[in-house]
BAFI-3210 file (N, C-alpha, C; in Angstrom, 3 decimals, decimal comma, padded with zeros to 6 digits):
// residues 207
n [1|2|3|4|5|6|7|8|9|10|11|12|13|14|15|16|17|18|19|20|21|22|23|24|25|26|27|28|29|30|31|32|33|34|35|36|37|38|39|40|41|42|43|44|45|46|47|48|49|50|51|52|53|54|55|56|57|58|59|60|61|62|63|64|65|66|67|68|69|70|71|72|73|74|75|76|77|78|79|80|81|82|83|84|85|86|87|88|89|90|91|92|93|94|95|96|97|98|99|100|101|102|103|104|105|106|107|108|109|110|111|112|113|114|115|116|117|118|119|120|121|122|123|124|125|126|127|128|129|130|131|132|133|134|135|136|137|138|139|140|141|142|143|144|145|146|147|148|149|150|151|152|153|154|155|156|157|158|159|160|161|162|163|164|165|166|167|168|169|170|171|172|173|174|175|176|177|178|179|180|181|182|183|184|185|186|187|188|189|190|191|192|193|194|195|196|197|198|199|200|201|202|203|204|205|206|207]
n.u [012,904|011,017|010,081|008,731|006,693|005,329|004,499|002,764|000,798|-000,227|-001,255|-003,252|-004,863|-005,748|-006,912|-008,301|-011,263|-013,047|-015,990|-016,022|-016,542|-015,036|-015,016|-014,133|-015,715|-018,438|-021,912|-025,389|-027,881|-030,638|-030,987|-031,956|-032,075|-032,840|-031,618|-029,023|-025,657|-023,840|-020,761|-019,039|-016,751|-013,672|-012,017|-009,318|-009,378|-009,829|-007,452|-004,864|-002,246|000,883|000,240|000,358|003,110|003,567|001,974|003,264|005,668|004,656|003,692|006,089|007,380|005,558|005,867|008,506|008,314|006,527|008,034|009,964|008,354|007,409|009,789|010,483|008,333|008,727|011,119|010,270|008,461|010,145|011,697|009,820|009,151|008,059|007,237|004,289|002,366|000,457|-000,712|-001,751|-000,231|001,801|000,723|-001,412|-004,915|-006,679|-004,498|-002,000|-000,850|-002,899|-004,856|-006,374|-004,554|-005,092|-003,725|-002,462|-003,357|-005,061|-005,107|-006,577|-008,372|-008,864|-010,382|-012,604|-014,267|-017,485|-018,564|-020,943|-021,011|-020,675|-020,098|-018,849|-018,986|-018,566|-020,680|-020,241|-021,856|-022,505|-023,978|-026,256|-029,532|-032,922|-034,610|-032,930|-032,386|-030,474|-028,929|-026,386|-023,282|-020,307|-018,588|-016,611|-013,779|-013,518|-014,771|-015,108|-013,335|-012,521|-014,059|-013,170|-010,578|-007,869|-008,791|-009,018|-006,916|-007,752|-008,496|-009,555|-011,980|-015,430|-017,490|-020,810|-023,798|-027,217|-030,323|-033,608|-033,155|-031,320|-032,194|-030,499|-030,201|-028,341|-025,102|-023,142|-023,127|-022,091|-022,657|-023,948|-023,400|-024,615|-024,089|-023,437|-020,134|-017,941|-015,014|-012,937|-012,532|-013,693|-014,694|-015,035|-015,929|-015,301|-013,535|-011,753|-012,505|-011,674|-013,476|-016,873|-020,056|-023,131|-025,911|-027,780|-028,707|-028,939|-028,171|-028,315|-025,297|-024,795|-023,390]
n.v [001,772|003,252|001,244|-000,422|001,292|001,632|-001,018|-001,327|000,540|-000,546|-002,942|-001,879|-000,746|-003,028|-004,588|-002,779|-001,605|-003,613|-005,723|-008,508|-011,153|-013,120|-015,395|-017,407|-019,026|-020,997|-020,242|-020,776|-018,444|-016,194|-014,605|-012,558|-014,320|-017,371|-019,816|-019,320|-019,802|-018,374|-017,001|-016,532|-014,079|-012,537|-009,365|-009,566|-011,526|-010,227|-009,308|-009,844|-012,343|-011,424|-008,776|-007,437|-006,956|-005,268|-003,113|-002,287|-001,311|000,851|002,483|003,095|004,579|006,684|007,912|008,758|010,680|012,389|013,339|014,771|016,770|018,072|019,051|020,891|022,684|023,600|024,959|027,077|028,321|029,078|030,929|032,860|033,778|036,203|037,815|039,042|036,654|034,369|031,235|029,570|030,014|028,304|025,772|024,805|025,014|022,057|020,766|018,084|018,148|019,036|017,186|013,945|011,279|008,401|005,331|002,527|-000,258|-001,330|-004,012|-007,211|-010,124|-012,331|-014,633|-014,092|-012,618|-012,190|-013,780|-014,542|-012,959|-012,601|-010,222|-008,405|-004,950|-001,332|001,376|003,948|006,664|008,074|010,222|012,329|012,094|012,895|010,675|008,561|006,714|004,925|004,452|003,875|003,309|003,185|000,376|-000,268|-001,532|-000,609|001,680|005,138|005,300|006,970|009,083|010,250|009,485|008,773|007,165|003,558|001,162|000,760|-001,929|-002,613|-001,536|-001,626|-000,763|-000,226|-001,035|-000,475|-001,742|-002,197|001,100|001,068|001,201|003,072|003,661|004,207|005,014|004,492|001,980|-001,412|-003,568|-006,444|-007,273|-008,644|-009,911|-009,877|-009,900|-007,850|-007,119|-004,226|-000,722|001,702|004,836|007,369|010,356|009,969|007,933|005,467|002,317|-001,149|-003,072|-003,875|-004,275|-005,753|-005,216|-007,578|-008,179|-006,621|-006,310|-005,709|-006,007|-008,422|-008,620]
n.w [018,962|017,448|015,757|017,576|018,358|015,929|015,478|017,633|016,996|014,615|015,577|017,142|015,176|013,835|015,862|017,545|019,093|018,702|018,810|021,091|020,276|018,113|016,509|013,822|011,001|009,629|009,431|009,612|008,996|009,683|007,289|004,421|002,210|002,976|002,471|001,880|002,550|005,138|005,929|008,833|009,742|010,904|011,339|010,708|008,783|006,428|005,556|003,301|002,851|004,211|004,515|006,956|007,310|005,115|005,867|008,174|007,083|005,621|007,682|009,011|007,022|006,863|009,399|009,226|007,167|008,439|010,614|009,195|008,012|010,297|011,296|009,300|009,551|012,162|011,833|010,195|011,933|014,008|012,658|012,185|014,633|016,874|014,872|013,196|012,089|010,063|010,980|009,061|006,887|007,150|007,719|005,520|005,015|004,402|003,373|003,268|005,768|007,297|007,525|008,224|007,530|005,524|005,910|004,260|002,083|-000,956|-001,166|-001,252|-000,048|-002,357|-002,434|-000,942|-002,490|-003,611|-001,639|000,900|003,938|007,536|009,966|012,797|013,875|013,856|012,934|010,548|009,574|006,351|005,841|007,651|008,904|009,891|010,278|010,615|008,615|006,333|003,225|002,564|004,162|006,234|007,597|010,354|012,286|014,924|017,406|016,635|014,540|011,554|012,373|014,881|014,824|012,495|009,356|009,208|007,370|003,844|003,353|005,738|006,091|005,432|002,775|002,826|001,207|001,364|000,628|000,996|002,600|005,680|009,134|011,497|014,563|016,600|016,583|018,351|019,322|018,781|015,909|014,141|010,786|007,739|004,455|000,882|-000,194|-002,070|-003,966|-004,640|-005,403|-003,381|-002,857|-000,444|001,401|004,038|004,291|002,434|000,859|000,357|000,018|-000,742|000,683|000,136|001,825|003,648|006,123|009,304|012,669|016,242|018,153|020,572|023,686]
ca.u [011,742|010,014|009,487|007,769|005,537|004,599|003,842|001,645|-000,250|-000,844|-002,065|-004,443|-005,706|-006,369|-007,746|-009,182|-012,187|-014,085|-016,663|-015,123|-016,803|-014,301|-014,866|-014,310|-016,395|-019,652|-023,117|-026,651|-028,533|-031,937|-030,855|-033,025|-032,125|-032,661|-030,804|-027,665|-024,711|-023,143|-019,498|-018,685|-015,326|-013,151|-011,396|-008,035|-009,614|-009,865|-006,070|-004,156|-000,970|001,965|-000,253|000,836|004,461|003,449|001,411|004,319|006,584|003,967|003,674|007,438|007,607|004,713|006,459|009,708|007,868|005,917|009,124|010,574|007,434|007,399|011,057|010,393|007,389|009,358|012,094|009,528|007,898|011,254|012,111|008,768|008,875|008,110|006,555|002,853|002,185|-000,721|-000,281|-002,166|000,824|002,679|-000,127|-002,527|-006,149|-006,913|-003,251|-001,693|-000,538|-004,123|-005,854|-006,087|-004,140|-005,440|-002,540|-002,783|-003,442|-006,308|-004,916|-007,734|-008,408|-009,705|-011,298|-013,814|-015,081|-018,729|-018,965|-021,845|-020,289|-021,238|-018,961|-019,244|-018,251|-019,232|-021,167|-019,896|-022,784|-021,963|-024,791|-027,114|-030,889|-033,769|-035,234|-031,862|-032,412|-029,256|-028,754|-024,966|-022,491|-019,082|-018,439|-015,205|-013,553|-013,516|-015,533|-014,366|-012,570|-013,010|-014,710|-012,274|-009,216|-007,710|-009,436|-008,206|-006,552|-008,919|-008,948|-010,134|-013,238|-016,433|-018,477|-022,046|-024,966|-028,428|-031,542|-033,996|-032,293|-031,297|-032,357|-029,324|-030,552|-027,269|-023,800|-022,201|-023,217|-021,664|-023,705|-023,602|-023,923|-024,483|-024,325|-022,493|-018,924|-017,283|-013,763|-012,824|-012,127|-014,908|-014,162|-015,984|-015,288|-014,938|-012,508|-011,894|-012,617|-011,332|-014,570|-018,262|-020,976|-024,546|-026,493|-028,985|-029,181|-028,239|-028,770|-027,430|-024,346|-025,077|-022,176]
ca.v [002,370|003,595|000,004|-000,878|002,190|001,287|-002,304|-001,109|001,237|-001,479|-003,849|-001,140|-000,604|-004,303|-005,078|-001,681|-001,907|-004,404|-006,651|-009,570|-012,433|-013,110|-016,768|-017,618|-020,258|-020,863|-020,295|-020,522|-017,326|-015,828|-013,483|-012,439|-015,576|-018,302|-020,963|-018,879|-020,033|-017,155|-017,290|-015,542|-013,762|-011,457|-008,335|-010,065|-012,358|-009,355|-008,927|-010,916|-012,775|-010,453|-007,397|-006,825|-006,452|-004,107|-002,008|-001,814|-000,498|002,097|003,308|003,606|005,638|007,811|008,610|009,448|011,882|013,281|013,989|015,751|017,901|018,798|019,773|022,060|023,632|024,204|025,923|028,256|028,991|029,725|032,096|033,878|034,122|037,636|038,498|038,818|035,773|033,505|029,840|028,887|030,142|027,154|024,592|025,252|024,271|021,040|020,140|016,804|018,408|019,469|016,140|012,636|010,453|006,984|004,549|001,140|-000,622|-001,919|-005,453|-007,922|-011,586|-012,565|-015,750|-013,584|-011,913|-012,897|-014,617|-013,951|-012,959|-011,993|-009,619|-007,344|-003,699|-000,070|002,077|005,349|007,184|008,984|011,425|012,275|012,547|012,835|009,369|007,568|005,721|005,087|003,475|003,569|003,682|002,413|-000,465|-000,226|-002,496|-000,034|002,921|006,384|005,303|007,886|010,228|010,864|009,036|008,541|005,940|002,350|000,858|000,460|-003,314|-002,764|-000,792|-002,113|000,185|-001,005|-000,541|-001,038|-001,562|-000,830|001,748|000,470|002,130|003,053|004,620|004,501|004,667|004,220|000,568|-002,308|-004,310|-007,491|-007,098|-009,771|-009,563|-010,351|-009,085|-007,677|-006,372|-003,100|000,539|002,437|006,082|008,240|011,454|009,559|006,899|004,615|000,903|-002,144|-004,043|-003,418|-005,294|-005,528|-005,599|-008,397|-008,229|-005,806|-006,510|-005,280|-006,979|-008,732|-009,037]
ca.w [019,620|016,450|015,277|018,572|018,289|014,711|015,692|018,551|016,261|013,686|016,381|017,523|013,992|013,504|016,959|017,904|020,180|018,063|019,704|021,510|019,641|016,851|016,057|012,402|010,664|008,853|010,249|008,948|009,667|009,158|006,380|003,435|001,491|004,085|002,091|001,578|003,640|005,533|006,598|009,850|009,666|011,727|010,503|010,203|007,605|005,248|005,246|002,593|003,416|004,110|004,599|008,197|007,061|004,221|006,639|009,062|006,284|005,294|008,888|009,259|006,042|007,248|010,537|008,753|006,465|009,426|011,344|008,296|007,884|011,568|011,390|008,408|010,132|013,329|011,323|009,746|013,102|014,717|011,876|012,237|016,024|017,125|013,777|013,107|010,936|010,067|011,022|007,839|005,884|007,357|007,544|004,697|005,209|003,386|002,940|003,914|007,168|007,967|007,353|008,790|006,402|005,552|005,588|003,957|000,673|-001,437|-001,320|-000,709|-000,101|-003,529|-002,180|-000,297|-003,485|-003,902|-000,504|001,889|005,209|008,750|010,661|013,724|013,735|014,188|011,748|010,299|008,562|005,341|005,959|008,828|008,638|011,077|010,484|010,835|007,544|005,535|002,147|002,473|005,336|006,404|008,782|010,772|013,364|016,269|017,500|016,459|013,295|010,513|013,005|015,866|014,526|011,054|008,876|009,098|005,984|003,002|003,490|007,065|006,055|004,493|002,259|002,872|000,469|001,957|-000,163|001,337|003,587|007,013|010,255|012,372|015,613|017,560|016,007|019,438|019,678|017,703|015,206|013,192|009,436|006,824|003,072|-000,130|-000,236|-003,362|-003,868|-005,565|-004,771|-003,068|-002,307|000,248|002,101|005,392|004,205|001,262|001,194|-000,659|-000,016|-000,667|001,167|-000,139|003,108|003,715|007,511|010,294|013,979|017,330|018,692|021,970|024,374]
c.u [010,636|009,311|008,443|006,515|004,677|003,835|002,632|000,486|-000,980|-001,731|-003,354|-005,400|-006,459|-007,311|-008,774|-010,001|-013,338|-014,749|-015,835|-015,340|-016,166|-014,037|-015,094|-015,088|-017,627|-020,855|-024,320|-027,369|-029,874|-031,859|-031,967|-033,187|-031,793|-031,721|-029,366|-026,774|-023,908|-021,906|-019,171|-017,167|-014,964|-012,391|-010,049|-008,210|-009,647|-008,470|-005,372|-002,818|000,111|001,535|000,221|002,219|004,435|002,938|002,451|005,297|005,952|003,928|005,053|007,763|006,797|005,349|007,748|009,340|007,256|006,985|009,786|009,685|007,421|008,676|011,032|009,468|007,989|010,379|011,406|008,965|008,978|011,683|011,101|008,464|009,061|007,440|005,063|002,606|000,972|-000,258|-000,669|-001,161|001,821|001,913|-001,379|-003,752|-006,365|-005,667|-003,045|-001,408|-001,782|-005,211|-005,409|-005,787|-004,566|-004,249|-002,957|-002,876|-004,850|-006,150|-006,038|-007,494|-009,389|-010,719|-012,600|-014,732|-016,310|-019,250|-019,933|-021,215|-021,135|-020,054|-019,470|-018,442|-019,088|-019,562|-020,672|-020,850|-022,059|-022,805|-025,680|-028,498|-031,765|-034,335|-034,226|-031,903|-031,227|-029,185|-027,286|-024,277|-021,219|-019,202|-016,956|-015,020|-013,594|-014,216|-014,618|-013,559|-013,286|-013,691|-013,751|-010,816|-009,092|-008,381|-008,491|-007,776|-007,796|-009,419|-009,382|-011,379|-014,164|-017,333|-019,772|-023,148|-026,196|-029,642|-032,567|-033,054|-032,429|-031,476|-031,181|-029,557|-029,384|-025,927|-022,768|-022,178|-022,786|-022,840|-023,093|-024,167|-023,695|-024,737|-023,247|-021,337|-018,373|-016,031|-013,733|-012,250|-013,365|-014,509|-015,276|-015,211|-014,834|-013,810|-012,795|-011,836|-012,196|-012,425|-015,915|-019,125|-022,402|-025,337|-027,745|-029,553|-028,306|-028,941|-027,805|-026,484|-024,659|-023,822|-022,427]
c.v [002,658|002,342|-000,513|-000,017|001,849|-000,011|-002,158|-000,426|000,301|-002,459|-003,170|-000,973|-001,891|-004,785|-004,038|-002,010|-002,718|-005,321|-007,905|-010,883|-012,454|-014,521|-016,849|-018,907|-019,980|-020,981|-020,047|-019,420|-017,054|-014,621|-013,524|-013,728|-016,683|-019,447|-020,587|-019,138|-018,768|-017,534|-016,184|-015,338|-012,721|-010,501|-008,778|-010,890|-011,542|-008,941|-010,072|-011,232|-011,721|-009,013|-006,696|-006,217|-005,241|-002,892|-001,425|-000,914|000,843|003,032|003,893|004,741|006,883|008,607|009,329|010,740|012,885|014,032|015,060|016,979|018,737|019,601|021,025|023,115|024,340|025,242|027,208|029,035|029,701|030,998|033,232|034,339|035,626|038,440|038,193|037,960|034,875|032,057|029,098|029,067|029,002|025,854|025,038|024,377|023,299|020,346|018,822|016,989|018,743|018,399|014,848|011,681|009,005|006,179|003,110|000,914|-001,113|-003,414|-006,201|-009,428|-011,958|-013,681|-015,298|-012,852|-012,754|-013,769|-013,849|-014,090|-012,365|-011,497|-008,544|-006,073|-002,509|000,685|003,517|005,857|008,097|010,241|011,245|012,804|012,247|011,449|008,235|006,437|005,973|004,010|003,179|004,047|002,850|001,550|-000,550|-001,122|-001,926|001,316|004,138|006,441|006,155|009,122|010,965|010,476|008,840|007,247|004,749|002,140|000,526|-000,975|-003,650|-001,893|-001,485|-000,950|-000,599|-000,292|-001,260|-000,711|-002,611|-000,221|001,103|001,551|001,964|004,069|005,045|004,052|004,328|002,744|-000,307|-003,080|-005,522|-007,086|-008,382|-009,272|-010,110|-009,368|-009,035|-006,840|-005,256|-001,892|001,401|003,668|006,906|009,347|011,105|008,542|005,996|003,146|000,032|-003,197|-003,321|-004,578|-004,883|-006,093|-006,455|-008,457|-007,353|-006,006|-006,065|-006,402|-007,178|-009,282|-010,330]
c.w [018,612|015,948|016,256|018,549|017,083|014,899|016,600|017,846|015,317|014,440|016,810|016,369|013,725|014,600|017,361|019,135|019,627|019,069|019,928|020,790|018,262|016,364|014,560|012,178|009,853|009,767|009,375|009,707|009,030|008,262|005,349|002,653|002,493|003,748|001,765|002,780|003,895|006,330|007,581|009,836|010,710|010,813|009,945|008,938|006,317|004,787|004,519|003,245|003,174|004,284|005,866|007,993|006,138|004,982|007,589|008,315|005,927|006,497|009,182|008,291|006,394|008,378|010,146|008,038|007,439|010,211|010,488|008,145|009,155|011,749|010,522|009,001|011,345|012,912|010,889|010,932|013,907|013,998|011,989|013,653|016,250|016,032|013,848|011,876|011,154|010,010|009,753|006,716|005,997|007,142|006,804|004,937|004,053|002,889|003,667|005,394|007,988|007,898|008,028|007,643|006,599|005,056|005,335|002,468|000,343|-001,695|-000,600|-000,729|-001,208|-003,298|-001,521|-001,275|-003,832|-002,780|000,396|003,266|006,326|009,566|011,622|013,473|014,158|012,906|011,726|009,220|007,576|005,226|007,187|008,447|009,841|011,334|010,629|009,820|006,611|004,454|001,860|003,749|005,334|007,648|009,099|011,997|014,771|016,251|017,346|015,189|012,256|011,092|013,924|015,653|013,024|010,623|008,947|007,642|005,158|003,131|004,915|007,223|005,063|004,088|002,078|002,096|001,005|001,097|000,279|002,380|004,965|008,074|011,208|013,483|016,487|016,990|017,077|019,828|018,499|017,116|014,511|011,832|008,654|005,413|002,161|-000,262|-001,654|-003,162|-004,903|-004,855|-004,616|-002,259|-001,667|000,951|003,505|005,412|003,027|001,656|000,023|-000,798|000,007|-000,201|000,839|001,033|002,937|005,129|008,388|011,623|015,061|017,737|020,165|022,620|025,138]
res [x|x|x|x|x|x|x|x|x|x|x|x|x|x|x|x|x|x|x|x|x|x|x|x|x|x|x|x|x|x|x|x|x|x|x|x|x|x|x|x|x|x|x|x|x|x|x|x|x|x|x|x|x|x|x|x|x|x|x|x|x|x|x|x|x|x|x|x|x|x|x|x|x|x|x|x|x|x|x|x|x|x|x|x|x|x|x|x|x|x|x|x|x|x|x|x|x|x|x|x|x|x|x|x|x|x|x|x|x|x|x|x|x|x|x|x|x|x|x|x|x|x|x|x|x|x|x|x|x|x|x|x|x|x|x|x|x|x|x|x|x|x|x|x|x|x|x|x|x|x|x|x|x|x|x|x|x|x|x|x|x|x|x|x|x|x|x|x|x|x|x|x|x|x|x|x|x|x|x|x|x|x|x|x|x|x|x|x|x|x|x|x|x|x|x|x|x|x|x|x|x|x|x|x|x|x|x]
***
């Protein structure tokens, strides 16, 4: 049963609620450098061979540790029942039990390093401002990731740098982004990424 649950969760992480057009291939686009060939990819293309199996093992380990933590917490709560106690003495603010854990690896597809890509997704701002101009943000495969649900694996998040800053009026709608992809470790307060994209084009996704 646990294996089926883990598999379902991983499928949800990879598929999510991403826009439906997921055709891989190459396409010429009207990006900043008109002569640059842009390769259209899907989110699965960012996962190296064998990553699904590694992710499944990480999820199974996570659920085993989660069950153990919940058992310990229940024991403490049962022992304190009837007493005047502070729940934060059991679940400390900022602890692993009080946060959304990011599960996954920084394993990447090295062949994509330095490639200009085009991919659909949803934007997660790293800050909010009145003019909706952003020089950095995250791109994720489904709406709500990093905001309402735990972050996807690092190799399922793009850390996007925009110069000049990009206008993002509506984070609830999917977009297409284009730009040069680089591999590495990019750490943010909303989620960590194994890829950075230097933005050359951003446009609404049309269903």
